[in-house]
C-alpha distance (Angstrom), angle and dihedral (degrees) to the residues before:
residue distance angle dihedral
M1 . . .
E2 3.83 . .
I3 3.81 123.7 .
D4 3.78 120.0 -125.9
Q5 3.80 107.0 -135.3
K6 3.83 90.7 -152.2
K7 3.80 92.5 63.3
P8 3.82 120.9 101.4
L9 3.80 116.0 -91.8
S10 3.84 91.5 -113.3
A11 3.80 90.8 57.7
I12 3.80 91.7 47.3
I13 3.81 91.4 51.5
K14 3.82 89.4 49.6
E15 3.81 91.5 53.1
V16 3.82 90.5 47.3
C17 3.79 90.5 52.4
E18 3.81 89.4 51.6
G19 3.80 87.8 49.1
W20 3.81 90.6 56.6
S21 3.78 89.8 56.5
L22 3.82 90.2 52.1
G23 3.79 89.8 59.3
N24 3.83 100.9 -114.5
P25 3.81 102.4 100.2
E26 3.83 97.4 149.6
N27 3.80 92.1 59.7
F28 3.82 93.0 51.4
A29 3.79 93.1 43.0
L30 3.78 89.7 56.9
Q31 3.81 91.1 45.1
I32 3.82 93.8 52.8
A33 3.80 89.6 47.6
D34 3.79 90.7 54.9
A35 3.80 92.5 43.2
T36 3.80 95.6 51.6
N37 3.84 100.2 37.8
F38 3.82 91.7 -106.1
Y39 3.77 127.2 129.3
I40 3.78 134.8 -152.4
T41 3.80 121.7 -133.0
E42 3.80 124.5 -141.4
K43 3.80 88.4 -101.7
N44 3.82 89.6 53.8
R45 3.81 91.0 51.7
S46 3.79 89.2 53.5
D47 3.82 90.0 48.8
I48 3.80 90.8 51.0
K49 3.79 93.4 50.5
N50 3.81 90.3 48.7
G51 3.79 91.5 50.7
S52 3.82 92.8 -110.4
I53 3.80 124.6 147.9
L54 3.80 113.4 -72.7
R55 3.83 114.0 -113.0
L56 3.79 119.2 -164.4
T57 3.82 127.6 -168.9
T58 3.79 132.9 -173.9
S59 3.79 116.0 -88.3
P60 3.83 117.0 -79.0
Y61 3.79 92.7 -118.5
Q62 3.82 93.6 52.0
T63 3.82 91.7 46.4
A64 3.80 92.1 47.6
L65 3.79 91.8 48.4
Q66 3.82 92.8 49.7
L67 3.82 94.0 47.7
H68 3.81 90.8 45.6
E69 3.80 87.9 59.5
R70 3.82 96.9 39.3
I71 3.81 96.4 53.6
Q72 3.82 88.2 59.1
S73 3.82 92.0 57.1
T74 3.81 117.7 131.6
S75 3.80 90.6 -137.8
M76 3.78 112.1 89.8
D77 3.81 93.9 -150.0
A78 3.82 92.6 49.7
K79 3.81 91.3 46.8
L80 3.82 91.5 49.1
E81 3.83 92.3 52.0
A82 3.80 90.6 46.9
L83 3.81 92.2 51.7
K84 3.81 90.6 49.1
D85 3.81 89.3 53.8
L86 3.81 91.0 45.5
A87 3.82 92.3 51.8
N88 3.82 90.0 53.7
A89 3.80 96.6 42.3
S90 3.82 94.2 47.9
R91 3.79 91.4 72.9
D92 3.79 89.2 74.2
I93 3.82 110.9 83.3
T94 3.83 93.8 -149.9
F95 3.79 92.0 55.4
A96 3.82 90.8 41.8
Q97 3.82 91.1 56.3
E98 3.82 91.9 51.4
F99 3.83 93.5 46.3
I100 3.82 92.1 47.8
N101 3.83 89.8 49.6
L102 3.83 86.9 58.3
D103 3.82 87.9 58.9
G104 3.82 88.6 -105.7
I105 3.82 95.1 151.6
S106 3.80 90.8 57.5
L107 3.81 90.3 49.3
L108 3.82 91.7 52.5
T109 3.81 93.3 47.7
Q110 3.80 90.1 50.8
M111 3.80 90.3 50.9
V112 3.81 90.1 51.2
E113 3.80 94.1 46.8
R114 3.83 91.5 49.6
Q115 3.80 91.2 52.3
E116 3.81 105.2 110.1
R117 3.80 100.2 164.4
P118 3.82 110.4 40.2
A119 3.80 93.4 166.5
V120 3.80 90.0 61.3
F121 3.80 96.0 47.4
G122 3.81 98.8 35.8
D123 3.82 97.3 144.1
L124 3.80 92.7 42.5
L125 3.79 92.9 52.1
S126 3.79 92.6 42.0
F127 3.83 93.7 58.0
T128 3.81 91.3 42.4
L129 3.80 91.2 56.2
T130 3.82 91.7 42.4
A131 3.81 91.1 55.3
F132 3.80 89.9 46.5
V133 3.83 92.5 52.2
E134 3.83 92.5 47.4
L135 3.81 92.5 50.2
M136 3.81 93.9 47.3
D137 3.82 92.6 47.9
H138 3.82 89.4 69.9
G139 3.82 90.0 67.7
I140 3.80 94.4 -130.2
V141 3.82 95.7 123.6
S142 3.80 124.3 47.5
W143 3.80 117.8 -120.7
D144 3.82 90.1 -137.3
T145 3.82 90.7 73.9
F146 3.81 95.3 75.0
S147 3.77 123.0 101.9
V148 3.78 128.9 -123.9
A149 3.82 88.7 -114.8
F150 3.81 90.0 61.5
I151 3.81 92.1 48.6
K152 3.82 90.8 49.3
K153 3.81 90.9 50.4
I154 3.84 93.0 50.8
A155 3.80 89.9 46.2
S156 3.82 90.4 51.4
F157 3.81 89.7 59.4
V158 3.81 89.4 56.2
N159 3.79 93.3 47.0
K160 3.83 95.4 51.7
T161 3.80 115.6 101.2
A162 3.81 100.0 -147.4
M163 3.79 102.3 45.3
D164 3.80 130.2 146.8
T165 3.82 110.1 -101.5
A166 3.81 94.2 -129.1
V167 3.82 92.0 51.1
L168 3.79 90.7 48.7
Q169 3.81 92.2 50.8
R170 3.82 93.7 49.2
S171 3.81 91.7 45.8
L172 3.80 92.0 52.7
A173 3.82 90.1 47.2
I174 3.82 90.8 53.3
L175 3.80 92.9 48.8
E176 3.79 90.3 47.7
S177 3.83 91.6 53.1
M178 3.80 90.8 48.4
V179 3.81 91.5 53.2
L180 3.82 93.6 46.2
N181 3.81 96.6 45.5
S182 3.81 104.4 39.9
Q183 3.80 132.5 39.2
D184 3.79 90.3 -161.8
L185 3.81 92.8 52.5
Y186 3.80 89.7 47.4
H187 3.81 90.6 67.2
K188 3.81 92.5 43.8
V189 3.82 92.7 50.9
A190 3.82 90.5 46.1
Q191 3.81 89.0 57.7
E192 3.82 91.2 55.2
I193 3.83 101.9 37.5
T194 3.80 125.5 45.5
I195 3.79 128.9 -167.0
G196 3.79 88.5 -113.4
Q197 3.79 90.5 59.9
L198 3.81 92.4 49.9
I199 3.81 97.4 48.4
P200 3.86 95.9 72.8
H201 3.82 90.0 52.3
L202 3.80 92.0 48.2
Q203 3.79 90.3 48.7
G204 3.79 90.2 48.6
Y205 3.80 93.6 51.7
V206 3.80 92.8 45.5
N207 3.81 93.1 46.4
Q208 3.79 92.2 47.3
A209 3.82 93.3 48.3
V210 3.80 93.8 45.0
N211 3.81 92.8 43.6
S212 3.81 92.7 49.3
S213 3.82 92.8 48.6
F214 3.81 91.4 44.1
L215 3.80 92.5 51.2
T216 3.80 90.8 49.3
L217 3.81 90.6 53.2
I218 3.81 91.7 48.5
E219 3.79 92.5 47.8
L220 3.81 94.5 49.1
N221 3.81 100.0 38.5
V222 3.80 103.1 31.4
I223 3.81 114.2 17.2
R224 3.83 96.3 39.3
S225 3.79 94.2 34.6
N226 3.80 120.0 114.6
T227 3.80 89.8 -137.3
P228 3.83 113.0 99.2
I229 3.81 114.8 -113.0
N230 3.81 110.6 -114.9
D231 3.79 124.4 -142.9
E232 3.80 94.9 -98.8
M233 3.82 92.9 52.1
A234 3.82 90.4 44.9
H235 3.81 90.0 53.3
Q236 3.81 92.2 49.0
L237 3.81 91.2 49.7
Y238 3.81 89.4 49.2
V239 3.82 90.9 51.6
L240 3.82 91.1 48.0
Q241 3.82 90.2 49.4
V242 3.81 91.8 51.2
L243 3.81 92.9 47.4
N244 3.81 91.6 48.7
F245 3.79 92.2 52.1
N246 3.80 91.3 44.8
L247 3.81 87.4 64.6
L248 3.82 84.4 73.2
E249 3.79 92.6 59.7
D250 3.80 94.3 87.5
R251 3.83 92.9 57.0
M252 3.81 91.0 39.6
M253 3.81 91.1 57.4
T254 3.82 95.8 40.9
K255 3.80 115.7 102.1
M256 3.76 119.2 -145.0
D257 3.78 115.9 -109.9
P258 3.84 105.3 -134.7
Q259 3.82 88.8 -156.0
D260 3.85 95.0 53.7
Q261 3.81 106.0 104.7
A262 3.82 93.9 -161.8
Q263 3.81 90.9 55.9
R264 3.79 92.3 44.5
D265 3.80 89.0 51.3
I266 3.81 88.3 65.5
I267 3.81 89.3 60.4
F268 3.82 88.9 48.4
E269 3.81 87.7 52.9
L270 3.82 91.2 53.2
R271 3.81 88.7 52.5
R272 3.81 92.9 46.8
I273 3.82 94.7 50.9
A274 3.81 93.8 44.7
F275 3.78 98.4 48.9
D276 3.84 100.2 22.7
V277 3.80 91.7 -125.9
E278 3.76 129.3 153.7
L279 3.77 117.9 -128.0
E280 3.76 108.0 -101.6
P281 3.82 116.7 -129.7
N282 3.80 115.3 -112.7
N283 3.79 92.7 -107.6
S284 3.82 96.3 52.9
G285 3.81 111.8 107.7
S286 3.77 127.7 -28.4
I287 3.79 122.3 -44.8
E288 3.81 90.9 -120.2
K289 3.81 91.5 53.0
R290 3.80 92.6 51.0
K291 3.81 91.7 46.5
S292 3.79 90.0 51.5
M293 3.80 91.2 50.0
Y294 3.83 92.7 48.9
T295 3.81 91.5 47.2
R296 3.80 90.9 51.9
D297 3.81 92.9 50.5
Y298 3.80 94.2 44.7
K299 3.79 89.0 52.5
K300 3.81 89.2 53.4
L301 3.81 89.1 49.7
G302 3.80 87.6 58.2
F303 3.79 101.4 -116.9
I304 3.80 117.8 157.4
N305 3.80 92.6 -138.9
H306 3.83 104.4 51.2
V307 3.79 94.8 -178.3
N308 3.80 98.2 49.2
P309 3.83 111.5 10.5
A310 3.81 90.3 -180.0
V311 3.82 86.3 80.8
D312 3.83 89.3 65.6
F313 3.81 89.7 67.3
T314 3.79 96.0 53.6
Q315 3.81 89.8 85.4
I316 3.82 113.0 98.7
P317 2.89 123.8 -125.5
P318 3.07 108.6 55.8
G319 3.83 95.4 21.6
M320 3.80 116.6 152.0
L321 3.81 92.2 -9.7
A322 3.81 89.2 77.9
L323 3.81 91.1 54.0
D324 3.82 90.4 47.7
N325 3.81 89.7 53.9
M326 3.80 93.0 47.9
L327 3.81 92.4 50.8
Y328 3.82 91.7 47.2
F329 3.81 90.3 50.8
A330 3.82 92.1 47.8
R331 3.80 93.7 49.7
H332 3.81 102.4 37.2
H333 3.82 99.8 33.7
Q334 3.78 98.0 30.1
D335 3.82 98.2 154.4
A336 3.81 92.8 52.0
Y337 3.81 91.1 45.2
I338 3.81 93.9 51.3
R339 3.81 91.6 44.4
I340 3.82 93.1 53.0
V341 3.82 94.2 46.5
L342 3.81 96.3 45.5
E343 3.80 93.1 40.6
N344 3.79 92.1 56.1
S345 3.79 95.8 40.0
S346 3.83 88.5 59.4
R347 3.82 93.5 55.3
E348 3.78 127.8 85.3
D349 3.80 112.3 -80.4
K350 3.80 94.2 -109.9
H351 3.83 93.3 48.7
E352 3.80 99.1 46.6
C353 3.79 119.0 108.5
P354 3.84 102.9 -133.6
F355 3.81 106.0 -131.1
G356 3.81 95.7 -161.8
R357 3.80 96.8 48.3
S358 3.82 91.3 40.7
S359 3.81 92.3 52.0
I360 3.80 92.8 50.5
E361 3.81 94.3 48.1
L362 3.81 92.3 42.0
T363 3.82 92.1 51.9
K364 3.80 89.1 50.8
M365 3.82 90.1 49.2
L366 3.82 93.6 49.0
C367 3.81 90.0 50.5
E368 3.81 88.8 53.4
I369 3.82 93.0 47.4
L370 3.82 92.7 48.6
K371 3.84 91.7 38.8
V372 3.79 94.6 -127.9
G373 3.81 109.8 -164.5
E374 3.81 96.1 22.2
L375 3.80 122.1 117.1
P376 3.83 117.2 -113.3
S377 3.79 117.6 -99.1
E378 3.80 118.8 -117.5
N379 3.81 95.5 -131.8
C380 3.80 103.6 34.1
H381 3.84 122.5 115.3
D382 3.81 97.4 174.4
F383 3.81 106.3 127.5
H384 3.81 129.6 148.7
P385 3.84 115.4 -133.2
M386 3.81 93.8 -153.8
F387 3.82 91.8 67.6
F388 3.81 89.6 64.6
T389 3.81 94.4 56.9
H390 3.82 99.4 70.6
D391 3.80 132.4 42.7
R392 3.84 89.6 -142.6
A393 3.79 94.4 41.8
F394 3.82 97.4 145.6
E395 3.81 92.9 50.5
E396 3.82 91.7 48.0
F397 3.81 89.1 46.3
F398 3.81 88.5 54.9
C399 3.83 92.3 48.0
I400 3.80 91.4 55.0
C401 3.81 93.2 45.5
I402 3.83 96.4 47.6
Q403 3.80 89.0 55.2
L404 3.81 89.1 48.2
L405 3.82 89.8 51.9
N406 3.80 91.8 53.2
K407 3.83 91.0 47.8
T408 3.81 93.0 48.8
W409 3.82 90.8 47.7
K410 3.81 89.6 58.1
E411 3.82 93.2 44.6
M412 3.82 90.6 52.7
R413 3.84 91.6 44.9
A414 3.78 83.9 -134.0
T415 3.78 128.4 -172.2
S416 3.79 129.0 -157.2
E417 3.83 89.6 -88.0
D418 3.83 89.4 59.4
F419 3.82 95.0 57.0
N420 3.82 95.6 110.9
K421 3.81 92.0 45.1
V422 3.80 90.6 53.7
M423 3.80 91.0 49.4
Q424 3.82 90.1 52.2
V425 3.81 91.4 52.2
V426 3.83 91.7 46.5
R427 3.80 90.0 50.4
E428 3.79 90.2 52.5
Q429 3.83 91.5 47.8
I430 3.82 91.5 51.6
M431 3.81 94.0 45.4
R432 3.80 92.7 49.2
A433 3.82 91.7 48.1
L434 3.82 91.1 49.2
T435 3.80 90.6 50.8
A436 3.82 88.7 68.3
K437 3.85 89.1 59.8
P438 3.84 96.4 -135.9
N439 3.81 114.4 -151.6
S440 3.80 94.5 -138.5
L441 3.79 141.0 22.0
D442 3.81 89.2 -109.9
Q443 3.80 90.4 57.3
F444 3.79 89.6 48.9
K445 3.80 89.6 51.6
S446 3.83 91.2 49.7
R447 3.78 90.4 49.6
L448 3.80 90.4 54.0
Q449 3.81 90.3 51.8
N450 3.82 88.0 64.2
L451 3.81 92.6 48.6
S452 3.79 100.8 72.1
Y453 3.79 121.3 160.6
T454 3.82 90.2 -99.0
E455 3.79 90.6 52.6
I456 3.82 91.3 49.5
L457 3.81 89.9 53.8
K458 3.82 90.5 51.1
I459 3.80 91.7 49.0
R460 3.80 91.5 48.8
Q461 3.81 91.8 50.2
S462 3.79 92.1 47.3
E463 3.79 92.8 48.9
R464 3.78 92.6 48.7
M465 3.78 91.4 52.0
N466 3.81 91.6 47.1
Q467 3.76 95.4 50.7
E468 3.79 114.7 119.9
D469 3.79 91.6 -115.4
F470 3.80 91.6 58.5
Q471 3.80 91.0 50.1
S472 3.79 96.6 47.5
R473 3.80 118.8 112.5
P474 3.83 96.7 -111.4
I475 3.82 91.4 52.2
L476 3.80 93.0 47.2
E477 3.79 90.2 49.6
L478 3.80 90.0 50.4
R479 3.81 90.3 50.9
E480 3.79 91.5 51.7
K481 3.78 90.0 49.2
I482 3.80 93.5 50.1
Q483 3.81 97.5 44.2
P484 3.85 97.0 77.7
E485 3.82 89.8 51.2
I486 3.80 91.3 51.2
M487 3.81 92.2 46.2
E488 3.79 90.5 51.7
L489 3.81 89.2 50.8
I490 3.82 91.0 52.3
K491 3.82 90.0 46.9
Q492 3.81 91.9 53.5
Q493 3.79 90.7 49.0
R494 3.81 91.4 52.5
L495 3.81 93.0 48.6
N496 3.80 91.4 47.7
R497 3.82 88.7 53.8
L498 3.80 90.1 51.3
C499 3.80 89.0 51.9
E500 3.81 89.5 54.7
G501 3.80 89.1 52.1
T502 3.81 134.8 -148.3
C503 3.78 135.6 -116.4
F504 3.82 112.7 -125.2
R505 3.79 128.4 -165.1
K506 3.79 119.4 -125.7
I507 3.81 113.1 -129.9
S508 3.79 118.5 -166.1
S509 3.81 121.7 -150.0
R510 3.81 88.2 -126.3
R511 3.75 103.4 44.8
R512 3.75 141.6 -14.7
Q513 3.79 112.6 -93.4
D514 3.79 128.5 -168.8
K515 3.82 94.1 -126.9
F516 3.78 123.0 130.1
W517 3.79 138.2 -160.1
Y518 3.77 130.5 -171.1
C519 3.80 131.0 -142.3
R520 3.79 130.7 -174.7
L521 3.79 139.1 163.2
S522 3.77 120.9 -116.0
P523 3.84 116.7 -111.7
N524 3.82 91.1 -109.6
H525 3.85 89.8 54.0
K526 3.81 92.4 -124.9
V527 3.82 104.9 105.5
L528 3.83 137.5 41.2
H529 3.82 110.7 -143.7
Y530 3.84 116.7 -159.6
G531 3.78 140.5 160.4
D532 3.83 145.4 150.9
L533 3.81 123.5 -80.5
E534 3.78 131.3 -156.3
E535 3.81 92.8 -140.0
S536 3.76 141.1 -0.4
P537 3.85 108.8 -71.7
Q538 3.79 123.5 -123.7
G539 3.84 94.1 -142.0
E540 3.79 142.1 -8.4
V541 3.81 118.5 -26.7
P542 3.84 113.9 -134.1
H543 3.82 119.2 -117.2
D544 3.80 94.6 -119.7
S545 3.82 92.4 59.4
L546 3.84 91.9 58.1
Q547 3.80 108.3 84.4
D548 3.84 102.1 -164.4
K549 3.77 129.9 67.1
L550 3.80 135.1 -167.7
P551 3.83 118.2 -169.3
V552 3.79 111.7 -133.9
A553 3.81 88.5 -136.0
D554 3.84 89.1 65.2
I555 3.82 94.2 56.0
K556 3.81 111.2 108.1
A557 3.83 102.9 178.7
V558 3.80 146.9 -17.5
I559 3.82 115.2 -122.0
T560 3.82 123.9 -165.3
G561 3.80 140.2 -168.0
K562 3.80 123.5 -6.9
D563 3.83 91.8 -5.5
C564 3.80 90.0 70.0
P565 3.81 114.0 107.6
H566 3.82 94.5 -130.2
M567 3.82 88.4 55.9
K568 3.83 91.0 54.2
E569 3.78 96.5 52.3
K570 3.79 119.1 111.3
G571 3.78 110.6 -76.1
A572 3.77 93.7 7.2
L573 3.80 93.0 100.3
K574 3.77 86.6 69.2
Q575 3.80 88.2 68.9
N576 3.77 111.9 114.5
K577 3.77 122.7 -101.7
E578 3.81 91.7 -104.6
V579 3.83 92.2 61.3
L580 3.81 90.8 45.0
E581 3.82 90.6 56.1
L582 3.82 91.5 52.1
A583 3.81 97.1 50.1
F584 3.81 124.3 105.3
S585 3.81 135.7 156.1
V586 3.81 137.3 -156.2
L587 3.83 115.0 -137.6
Y588 3.81 115.1 -150.6
E589 3.79 135.1 170.0
S590 3.83 108.0 -3.6
D591 3.79 107.5 -45.2
E592 3.80 106.4 -8.8
Y593 3.82 120.3 121.4
L594 3.78 136.7 -166.9
N595 3.80 104.5 -154.7
F596 3.83 125.1 -151.8
I597 3.79 137.2 -175.2
A598 3.81 109.0 -169.6
P599 3.81 118.7 -137.3
D600 3.83 91.1 -128.6
K601 3.80 143.3 -6.8
H602 3.80 93.8 -91.0
E603 3.82 93.7 56.0
Y604 3.82 89.7 45.0
C605 3.82 91.0 56.4
V606 3.83 92.8 43.9
W607 3.82 93.3 52.5
T608 3.80 98.4 41.6
D609 3.81 89.9 47.1
G610 3.80 92.1 46.6
L611 3.81 94.3 48.1
N612 3.82 91.8 47.3
A613 3.82 88.8 49.4
L614 3.85 89.8 52.9
L615 3.81 88.6 52.5
G616 3.81 91.7 48.5
K617 3.79 92.6 -112.8
E618 3.81 130.1 133.7
M619 3.80 118.6 -85.7
T620 3.82 104.6 -126.4
S621 3.82 106.8 170.7
E622 3.79 121.7 126.3
Y623 3.81 89.2 -117.7
T624 3.80 90.5 59.4
K625 3.80 90.5 52.8
S626 3.81 91.2 47.9
D627 3.81 92.7 47.7
M628 3.81 90.7 47.2
D629 3.82 92.5 52.4
T630 3.80 93.1 46.8
L631 3.80 97.4 45.3
L632 3.80 94.3 40.6
S633 3.81 92.1 50.1
M634 3.81 90.9 48.3
E635 3.80 93.3 47.7
M636 3.82 92.2 48.0
K637 3.81 91.6 51.1
L638 3.80 91.7 49.6
R639 3.80 93.4 49.2
L640 3.80 93.1 46.2
L641 3.80 95.0 43.3
D642 3.82 92.9 102.6
L643 3.82 90.6 50.6
E644 3.81 95.3 62.7
N645 3.85 110.1 147.4
I646 3.82 90.9 -0.2
Q647 3.80 117.1 126.6
I648 3.81 110.6 -123.3
P649 3.83 111.2 -145.1
E650 3.79 120.4 -127.8
A651 3.81 92.9 -133.3
P652 3.81 126.7 40.8
P653 3.81 116.2 -103.7
P654 3.83 114.9 -93.1
I655 3.78 118.7 -93.6
P656 3.82 109.2 -109.6
K657 3.79 120.4 -117.4
E658 3.77 119.1 -92.0
P659 3.80 114.2 -94.4
S660 3.79 118.4 -104.9
N661 3.80 89.5 -114.5
Y662 3.77 139.4 3.2
D663 3.80 96.4 -135.7
F664 3.82 95.4 126.2
V665 3.73 136.7 93.6
Y666 3.85 134.4 -154.5
D667 3.76 116.6 -141.5
C668 3.79 107.4 -145.2
N669 3.78 90.9 -166.0
């Protein structure tokens, strides 16, 4: 059965389905491909023969034509997606032939030669070179056709110090193919690349491969092992950790050269990722306009020097290591990086957490914590298992800590003047999390989640109160001596609040009514004045406008909660728990009550404390306890301020012996 190409697609599919039932699926698959301008790859033919699902793709010519147009797009995002697709499609020889026929190789070489800032467009260049390598591997185009300018450009990527790893790998692969496939190109490449320039790259690859494999072995056989780590193994792991971190010393002590274009391109890359901007050509707009735009963006990125942020990295330490960390964070944790930058750029200037300055200071702090550049101690066993679980452990460590810094900044509601205070808190959070010796970076991150700024304050307070000095006998005696004074102060505050008075809402057992009444204590603390109000007052209500009085001497007791009479009335038990916790009553004479429902918990504590104080009873509210702790702690600190770093003896000093005579005088003047 043949398929008519003029038939509708639905009819063709129907005929193909019938063909499957007749047992000759391959024939009909090929027919539908021809009829609908689709083609079947060699892999598809194998799938068909094996009875697998049929996969159809657009014709090689159409795909090549579309990608040829897309990779010339002016939009960076569109061009990047097109180059990704081209790199994948170029593996197929049929597609490669069609793309090459469209002069695609020449287009790619032109794109590479025009690339002036590879550090900025790392991904773009990486996929361009990948597509080029895939197309050339088919052997359709001779290597002898390439110009010296192209060879020089590829060689320049190898010679640059701060180059994307993927770009470097593709560049070396291209140079290798040139050398292997052309004697003429061999001499040209040799003029551009020396053995001395290749050795650092070879060492880097070997070190990275060996280090990664070594770390995996340590993680599986030592860190994750059920066997306890003995002292000797712990010392060796500590030494290895120190030596690994000391590899960072060179970058830590390297200043940035503000005139080095390759290094400046890294800062351009940070700007591009953060704000999703394309690099403007040199002839676009006025120089002043472009400078203004760069200055604005660098300010948002949090650099100290908005005009030339390269100057920020001339401080050593941390030098170029800080810039390396920032670029790693931007590329490998892009969402978090963009969120932090945009979040802070939308705040007021004084409340923004400057990402650039924070990253530089944080890198310096992490180097101090991990003692980068110091020699290992002979007797130390202090290693951290989590640093053996990732081949870029320091960079990942930085990424976790920079997000912690931003979180702590928000929790502290910090301003630019608080920068050093925030850094001190972050240092304490990191040190406390490291003390737990987490086995992985994820565990370290979880530990930090539990060490918020509020938690740090609680820990500090607890530690201060548990210090030996605060538990010594003289300090405890001083606390006991001060407590009555503090309690009297709290009592006076409560009574003063009662004298100011409070407006209470009347709540009926049948329905809620917007009626108010006011109660206040007389200045001599002998009478409670109260009375109804038409509306909620704006300030204090004078005594003479309150019609009813209750002598304090007549008060028998203060009742709270569900024991209050107005909480026992019919229907009142249906009141919610919140109202029940705010209810209190004053019992006077034999069975008379003055019933209250406080507007909030604070007023409830003030009034119950004040009434108990009038009756000579203990003030027991949670607010009294909180006020006592706060005021007592403050008073103790003030009294002991002059004794900072002075050891307080357990026993008082001995009384000296009496003098042999008292025939002396002291002149006070």
